[in-house]
C-alpha positions as CSV (number, residue, x, y, z in Angstrom):
1,M,-16.1,8.8,24.8
2,S,-16.3,6.4,22.0
3,L,-13.2,4.3,21.0
4,K,-14.5,3.9,17.4
5,R,-14.7,7.6,17.0
6,D,-11.8,8.7,18.9
7,Y,-9.0,6.1,18.6
8,Y,-9.5,4.4,15.2
9,N,-9.0,5.8,11.9
10,K,-11.9,6.5,9.7
11,A,-12.8,4.2,6.9
12,F,-11.0,4.8,3.6
13,S,-12.9,6.8,1.5
14,H,-11.6,5.5,-1.8
15,I,-9.7,2.0,-2.3
16,Y,-7.7,1.5,-5.4
17,V,-7.7,-2.1,-6.8
18,E,-5.1,-3.3,-9.3
19,E,-6.7,-5.1,-12.1
20,A,-4.5,-8.3,-11.5
21,V,-5.9,-8.9,-8.0
22,A,-9.5,-7.5,-8.5
23,E,-11.0,-11.0,-8.3
24,Y,-8.7,-12.5,-5.6
25,P,-10.4,-13.9,-2.6
26,R,-8.5,-11.7,-0.1
27,T,-9.3,-8.6,-2.3
28,C,-12.9,-9.5,-1.8
29,E,-12.5,-9.8,1.9
30,I,-10.8,-6.4,2.2
31,L,-13.5,-4.7,0.1
32,Q,-16.3,-6.2,2.2
33,K,-14.8,-4.4,5.3
34,F,-15.4,-1.0,3.7
35,P,-18.7,-1.3,2.0
36,E,-19.0,2.6,1.7
37,A,-15.7,3.3,0.1
38,V,-15.6,4.3,-3.7
39,Q,-13.6,1.4,-5.6
40,I,-11.2,2.6,-8.3
41,P,-9.8,0.0,-10.5
42,I,-6.2,0.8,-11.8
43,H,-4.0,-1.0,-14.0
44,H,-1.0,-0.6,-11.9
45,Y,-0.3,1.3,-8.4
46,K,2.6,3.0,-9.7
47,D,0.6,4.7,-12.3
48,V,-1.3,6.5,-9.6
49,F,0.9,6.7,-6.6
50,C,4.5,7.2,-7.9
51,R,4.0,10.5,-9.9
52,K,6.2,13.4,-9.4
53,R,4.9,16.4,-7.6
54,Q,2.3,14.7,-5.4
55,D,0.8,16.4,-2.6
56,I,2.3,14.3,0.4
57,A,0.6,16.4,3.1
58,G,-2.8,15.9,1.3
59,Q,-2.0,12.2,1.1
60,E,-1.5,12.1,4.8
61,E,-4.5,14.0,5.6
62,H,-6.7,11.7,3.5
63,P,-5.1,8.4,3.4
64,M,-6.4,6.0,0.6
65,L,-5.9,2.0,0.5
66,I,-4.2,0.4,-2.3
67,V,-4.7,-3.3,-2.9
68,A,-1.9,-4.4,-5.2
69,A,0.1,-7.6,-6.0
70,K,3.6,-8.1,-4.7
71,E,6.3,-7.9,-7.8
72,G,9.8,-9.1,-8.2
73,R,12.3,-9.8,-5.4
74,L,11.6,-8.5,-2.0
75,I,14.9,-9.3,-0.5
76,Y,18.1,-8.0,-2.2
77,E,21.8,-8.9,-1.6
78,G,23.7,-5.8,0.3
79,A,26.0,-3.8,-1.9
80,P,29.9,-4.8,-1.3
81,V,30.6,-1.3,0.1
82,C,28.0,-1.3,2.5
83,Q,28.7,-2.8,6.2
84,S,26.8,-6.0,7.0
85,F,27.3,-5.3,10.9
86,G,27.8,-9.1,11.1
87,N,24.5,-10.0,9.3
88,E,24.5,-12.6,6.8
89,Y,21.7,-10.9,4.8
90,S,20.8,-7.2,4.2
91,I,17.1,-6.2,3.7
92,I,16.4,-3.3,1.2
93,P,12.8,-2.3,0.7
94,P,11.4,-2.4,-2.6
95,V,11.2,1.1,-4.6
């Protein structure tokens, strides 16, 4: 039994890279870890991955890697109608 074969995911076959981060040192580090992956330049990840009627089952079967920049606020104030459960801050994931 091989740990590499049996317990780890296969390497990504395709890596989508936003133009804004293509030259970042961290992007280069990531891409070096997957030398056989096809690199696909994209303008913005939502142009490719947030479209309607996408095949979710297919995406789970063949996962792709996206290298993109963080945008906007990542932590928002909770709505006044929501319970805080005694916490000062609420975390709402970005859409």
